[in-house]
C-alpha positions as CSV (number, residue, x, y, z in Angstrom):
1,M,0.1,-38.2,-63.8
2,K,3.9,-37.4,-63.0
3,N,3.9,-34.2,-65.8
4,A,1.5,-32.3,-63.0
5,K,4.2,-33.1,-60.2
6,V,6.8,-32.1,-62.4
7,S,4.9,-28.1,-64.0
8,N,4.4,-27.5,-59.9
9,L,8.3,-25.9,-60.6
10,V,8.0,-24.1,-63.0
11,T,7.0,-21.3,-63.5
12,P,3.0,-20.3,-65.2
13,S,4.8,-18.2,-68.5
14,E,6.8,-21.6,-68.3
15,H,3.8,-23.7,-67.7
16,L,2.0,-22.0,-70.9
17,L,4.7,-21.6,-73.4
18,S,6.0,-25.7,-72.8
19,L,4.4,-28.2,-75.3
20,F,5.4,-30.4,-73.3
21,F,3.3,-29.5,-69.9
22,S,0.2,-27.2,-71.1
23,G,-0.7,-29.7,-74.3
24,L,-1.1,-26.1,-76.5
25,Y,1.4,-24.1,-78.5
26,L,-0.4,-20.6,-77.5
27,S,1.6,-18.5,-80.5
28,N,3.4,-15.3,-80.7
29,Y,-0.5,-14.4,-82.4
30,D,-2.9,-15.6,-80.0
31,F,-0.8,-13.9,-77.2
32,I,-0.8,-10.2,-79.8
33,E,-4.4,-11.0,-80.3
34,I,-5.3,-10.6,-76.1
35,G,-2.9,-8.0,-75.8
36,K,-5.4,-6.1,-78.4
37,K,-8.6,-7.7,-76.1
38,L,-6.7,-6.3,-73.2
39,N,-5.2,-2.6,-74.7
40,I,-2.2,-3.7,-74.2
41,Q,1.1,-2.8,-76.1
42,T,3.1,-5.9,-76.8
43,P,6.4,-6.1,-78.2
44,I,7.2,-7.8,-81.6
45,K,9.3,-10.2,-80.0
46,D,9.1,-13.4,-79.1
47,R,6.7,-15.9,-77.0
48,E,7.9,-14.9,-73.6
49,A,8.0,-11.7,-73.9
50,I,5.4,-11.3,-75.2
51,L,4.0,-13.3,-73.0
52,K,5.5,-11.9,-69.3
53,T,4.9,-8.9,-71.0
54,L,0.8,-9.8,-71.1
55,I,0.9,-10.7,-67.3
56,T,3.2,-7.4,-65.9
57,D,1.3,-4.6,-68.1
58,S,-1.7,-7.0,-67.2
59,K,-0.8,-6.6,-63.2
60,E,-0.3,-2.9,-63.2
61,A,-3.5,-2.2,-64.9
62,D,-5.6,-4.6,-63.4
63,K,-6.7,-5.9,-66.6
64,I,-5.2,-9.2,-64.9
65,V,-9.0,-11.1,-64.2
66,E,-9.0,-10.1,-68.1
67,L,-6.5,-11.2,-68.9
68,K,-6.8,-15.1,-67.0
69,G,-10.3,-15.3,-68.5
70,E,-8.9,-13.9,-72.6
71,L,-6.3,-17.3,-71.6
72,L,-8.2,-19.7,-70.4
73,N,-10.9,-19.2,-73.1
74,L,-8.5,-19.8,-75.8
75,I,-8.0,-23.2,-73.9
76,N,-11.0,-23.9,-74.6
77,N,-11.1,-22.8,-77.3
78,R,-8.1,-25.9,-78.3
79,I,-9.8,-27.7,-76.5
80,D,-13.3,-27.8,-78.0
81,D,-10.8,-28.1,-81.6
82,Y,-8.9,-31.4,-79.5
83,I,-12.5,-33.1,-79.0
84,K,-13.3,-32.3,-82.4
85,L,-10.3,-34.2,-83.4
86,D,-10.7,-36.9,-81.4
87,N,-14.0,-37.9,-82.5
88,N,-13.4,-37.7,-86.3
89,Y,-9.7,-39.7,-86.2
90,K,-9.7,-42.6,-83.6
91,N,-6.8,-44.0,-83.6
92,T,-4.8,-41.8,-82.1
93,S,-7.5,-40.8,-79.1
94,I,-4.5,-41.3,-76.6
95,I,-2.4,-39.1,-78.0
96,I,-5.2,-36.2,-78.4
97,K,-6.9,-37.3,-74.6
98,S,-3.1,-36.4,-72.5
99,W,-3.3,-33.0,-75.2
100,I,-6.7,-32.3,-73.0
101,E,-5.5,-33.6,-69.9
102,R,-2.5,-30.6,-70.2
103,A,-5.1,-28.4,-71.1
104,K,-7.4,-28.9,-69.1
105,K,-4.2,-28.4,-66.5
106,S,-3.2,-24.8,-67.7
107,K,-6.4,-23.6,-66.8
108,E,-6.3,-24.9,-63.4
109,I,-1.9,-23.5,-63.0
110,I,-4.4,-19.7,-64.4
111,K,-6.7,-19.2,-62.5
112,E,-4.8,-20.5,-59.7
113,R,-1.0,-19.0,-59.7
114,I,-1.2,-15.7,-62.1
């Protein structure tokens, strides 16, 4: 897949923040909620700053495994939503399946590169 090769050139944060690469839109709210679960104070800023804080503070607090778990859970929930959409809207299957594949690639990037 061409996108997978391009994605290796960006950081994991850039990958997760890019709908093009990840197939997901992860909002400020999503990241702030993960921060609350990990007891990490997140800034009220843009998504990039919030995610950077989550990653940095998780490493410092020895909570990176928990962060990965929360991100993977979030992505799995989105994949489940996409599968439901795919089942209900067959005419959009090509697009939705590409989102699912990109989301699965995002899971691999989280496991390997964060």
